[in-house]
Every structure is written in structure tokens, then in C-alpha cells.
N, C-alpha and C positions, 0 to 999 in steps of 0.2 A: 780615523785610525787605520784605515785600509789603504792598499796600494792599487791603483787602477791598472789592470792587466790587459784588458781588451776594450775597444771602443769601435763599434761599427754603426753604420746608418744605411737606411734603405728608404727610397722614396716610394710611397704608396699614393693612391688617388686622394688628392686634397690634403695630404699630410706627409710627414717625414717621421719614420720610426728610428729610435736609437736603442742599441743594446750595449749595456755597460756591465763590466765584470770586475769586481773588487776582490782582492785577496787579503785575508787576515791571518797573520801568524798566531799560533796558539802555544802556550807554554807547555813543555814536556811532550810536544807532538812531533819532534824531530823535523823532518822535511815536509811533513804533511801540513796542509793549511785548509782553512775554511774559505770557500768562494761563494760570493753572493752575486747572483745575476739579475739584473733589472732590465726589463723591456719597457721603454717609454714610447707609447703610440700617440704621436701628435703631442698633445699637452696633458696626457693622462698615463698613469702607470698601468701597463697591460698585464704584466706578469712579474713575479718575484719568486726566485727559487734559491735555495741554499744547499750546498753539498760540501763534502770533503774531497779535496784533491789529494790523491795518494801518489807518492813518487812511483814512477814507472819501474825502476829497478826493484823496489820493494814489492810491487804487484807481480812482476814476472817471477821473483823468487817464491812467492807464496802460491802462485798458480801453476808452477811447473810440476809435471808428473814424474814420480819415481816408481821404482819397483814396488815399494811398500804401499804407496797410495793406490796403485793399480790393484795390488793384491787385496787390500782392505775393501776396496769397492766391490770386488767379485767374490769375497769369501762368503757373503750372505747367500749366494746362489746355491752352493752345495748344502748349506744349512737348511734352507727352505725346502730344497729338493728332497732332502732326507726326511723331513717331517711330512711332506706331501706324499711321498711314496708309501711310507709306513702308515699314514693316515688312510690312504685309499685301500691298502690291504685290510686294515682294521674295519673299514666301512663295508667291504665285500664280505668279510667274515661275519659281521653283525647282520647284514641283510640275509645271508644264507641261514643264519641261526634264527631269523625272525625276531631279533631283539630291537629293531628300529622303531621308535615311537613316531610313526609318520604324521599323525594328527598334530602332535606337538611341533614337529619340524615344519609342516606346511603353515601352521599358524605363525610361527616365527618368521618364516619366509615372507608371508603376506604383510606382516607388520613392518619388516625391513623394506619391502617393495613400496609400501605406502609412504614410509619416511623418505625413501629415495626419490619417489615421484614429487613429493612436496618440496624437498630440497632443490631438485633440478628446476621445478616450475618457478621457484623464487629467484633462480639465477638466470632467467631468460634475458634480462637486460645485459648481463655480463657476456652471454653468448652472442648477442647482437653486436657487442663491441668488437668482436672478431669478424664481423660480416665484410665480405669483399664485394664491392659494387660491380665487379665483373660478372657476378651471378645475379639472376633475377630475384627479387625479394620473395616472390611466391615459391621459387625453387628452394631458397634457403629456409622457408617455413617448413617445407617437406623434409629437408635434411635434419632440422631441429626436431621435428616430431619423431622421425625414425630414431635419432639418437636417444630421445627421451624414452621411447618404447624399449629399445635394446638395453639401455642402462637400467630401466626398472626390471625388465626380465632377468638380466644378468644378476642383479641384486637378490631377486626372489630365489633363483637357482642356487646361488652361492650360500645364502643364508640358510636355505632349507637343508642343503647337504651338511653344512657345519652343525646346525642344531640337530640333525638326525644322528650324526656320529656322536656328538656330545651327549645327547639323551640316551643313546645305546650304551655308552661307556659308563654313565652315571644315572641310572634309571631313577634313583631317589631324587635327583634334581628335578625331574618332571613332576613328581608328586608334591614338591614344595609349593606349587601354585594352588593346591587345594586349600579350601577355607580353614580346615583344622590345622594344616601345616603352617599356614600364614600366621595363625594366632600363636602357634608354638614358637616359630622361628622369627617373628617380627623384630624382637629385640636384638637377636644376633645379627639380623640383616642390617638393622640400623647402626649398630656398633661397627660392623665390618665396613659398611659404607662410609661412615665418618673417618675411619682409619685410612681407607683407600683414598678418600678426598684429601686428607692430610698428607698422605704419601705423594700424591700428585702435585700438590701445592708446594711441598717442602723440598722435593728433590732438585728442582732448578736452583733454589737458594743454596743448598749444600754443594752443588757443583760449582756455583760462583765462589763459595767459601774455599773450596779446594783449589780453584784456580788462583785465588788471591794469596793462598798460603804457600803454594809452590812457585818458585821464581820462574818467570817466563812461561808459566803453564796456563795462562789465561787464554781461552780460545776466543778468537775473533769471529764473530757471527754478525748477521744482518739484523735488521729491525723486524721483529715479529708482531703480528696483529691477530686478533681473534678470527677463527674460521667463520665464514658466513657474513662477514661485515660488508661485503659487497652486494649482498642480496637485498631484495625489496623489503623483507621483514627479518632482520637479524635474529630476533628472538625465536621465531618459528624455525628458522634454519638451524640454530643452535640445538633447539629441541629435537629436530629431525636427526641431526648428527648424533645426539646423545642416544636416541633409540637404536640407531644402526650400530653404534659403538658398543652398546650393552650387549647386543646379540653376538656380534662378531668377536669382541675381545673375550667375553666369557666363554664362548664356544671354542675359539682357537686355543685359549688357555687350557680348557678341559682336554682337547685333542692332544696338545703337547704333553700334558701330564700323563695322559693314557699311553702315548707312544713311548715315552721315557720309562714308565713303570713296566711296560711289556717287553720292549726290545733292548733297553739299556739298564739291565738290573745291577750289573757289577759296578763297584765303586770306580774301577779304572775307566770303564766305558763312560760313566757319568762325568768323571773328571776331564776326559778328552772332549766330551760334548760341551762342558762348561768353557773350556779353553777356546773351542771354536766359536762359542757364543760371544765371549769377550772380544776375540779378534775380529769377529764379523761386524760388531757394532762400534768399533773405533771410529771417532769422528773423521770424516773425509777432509775437513779443513785443517786438521792438525799437520804440523810440519816438523817441529822439534820434539826431542825425547820427553821433555817435561809436558808438552801438550798431549802426547800419547799416554803418559802416565795418568794425567787428569782424566782423559777420556776412558781409560781402562778402569780407573777407580769409580767413575760415575756409573759404568755398566754394572760393576760388582755391587755397588751400593743399591742400584735399582733392583737387581735380581734378589739381593738379600732382603730388601723391603718387601718384595712380592712373596718370598718364601716365609717371612714372619707373618704376613697377612694370612696366607693359606694355613700355616701350622697352628696359629693361635686363635684365629677368628673364624675362618671358613670351616675348618675341621673337615668333616665328611660331607658337608652340604654343598 
């Protein structure tokens, strides 16, 4: 059923290799088509790959940069800088006041450092995939070891500072780890965890629904796969990622909440901050107005879900 588009041959030692490329038209695909490439080495199939050939005009139109795409890409910088500057000011004030729970912060930093060390150690094979033979193997071992050390140290410092400020802003969160608090708040933690998991699993489906309901609003993205799938032990890598994310996501969320409640108390300031947040997280792959509408609605939906989780389940914990 396919059309032969390419056919080449190459003589190797004691054999001749052939490369054959067939093209298959697809219904409702426009000028795009599926291409199957087969490499025959002697009398055996050596490789078989399948991909989609995208028309060059369509690709260039999707990849061209406009003032809006450049602005969207850089709008996150002032947002992150705003939170970082006020976060540093809060941290300095809490250190001067002696409100920082350093033991809690260092424990969180050590936990993240250990998780980072495990995650990186499981990815050594992937690091060696980028090895250049122009460098001696022993020298590359040293480079990998230095990178492992610096990455672990950086994770420890970052997690410790984030946990220090989060614990200083919400001292009751530190006491939640006590045995009496765990017994009292275990049910709340389980319920909020289930709701958060449902939020994470459900939001992508809601985004797809919005893209299907709004004409030409469906965002075109690549194929995603689970993080850590390239490691030697994906389960351990996923567990290490979960430990790091627990500390970083919770800590950064606490810092953002603290910055907003202290420096952006008025409704006008919060509205401007919300508008900047939505604009900053518009999808970079969007090009048409409908795609930007879907992207904006997705950000609003995500923020609304997080606010519902905080308001009705996390409360003051």
C-alpha cells in the first residue's frame, strides 16, 4: 500500500546493504505522511524505523518566532525573580529573628541530597552515552565524579535553604512530624494526598478535553515518557524523584504563599500577579489564538485546583 520514495545501496565487506523508504498517506493528515525506513544488511533486516514526515512549509510556520512567542518565553524570568528576591528578604529577616528551624532544614537537605545521589548514580549509563572518545576514560570518570559531588552538594544547599524558610514561615508544619501530630493529622494527610494525586492525574485529561472542544485549539506536543525510564532501576529513580519533589514542591509552595501574603496583600496586586502567572505559563508551542486560549484556561484550571486543595484540605497545616 506504500509508495517507494528512496532506495540506496552500499557495499560492505562480504555483503551489500540496502536502505528502503516507503511512504504511506493517512486519512485527514493533509500533506503529512507516515514513512517506514528499512535497512537490509545482506540477507537480514538490520533496522526498521517509523516516523511522520511533516511538510516543510507547515514546520517553518509552526517554528517561526514572533514577538508574542519571545515575550511568553521570557515572562517567567521576572516572575521567578520577584519570588526569589522577596524570598531572600524573608529568609534574612527570619534568620535575624532566630525563627529558622535549622535542624529540620538540614535534615530535609540531607534527605534530598541522598535522593539526588541515588538518582544520579542510577543514571551513570546515560552519562556514558555522552562520552567523547577524544577524552581518556579515566579523565571522564573524574569529570563524572566531580559532577556527582557538585550536584549532590547543590541539592543539599538548595533543599536546606528552601526548607529553612518554609519552616520559619510555617513553624506548625515542623511540629507535624511529631508522633502526636502524626496521629492527629494522618487522616487529613491521606485525604489531601488522594485529592492532590487526583488533581495531577486529572488535569492533563481536562486539558485534552478543552483542546477538543475549542476548534483548532488542540496543542501539538511530542511523545512523553516517565522520568527515570532510562536509569538502571526505574523504580528507585522514581522513588528518589518523589522524595526530592516532596521537599522542593511543598517548600516552594510555602514560600510563594508567604511572599504573596506579606508583600501582595491588596486585591489589585494579587490580580496583577495572577495575570503575570497566566501569561508566564502560556505554552511555548502555541501559535493560534485558540491554542493560547486553551493554554490560559489550563493554567487557570491548575491554579484553581491548587487553591481548592489548600483552602479545603490543607487548611493551616
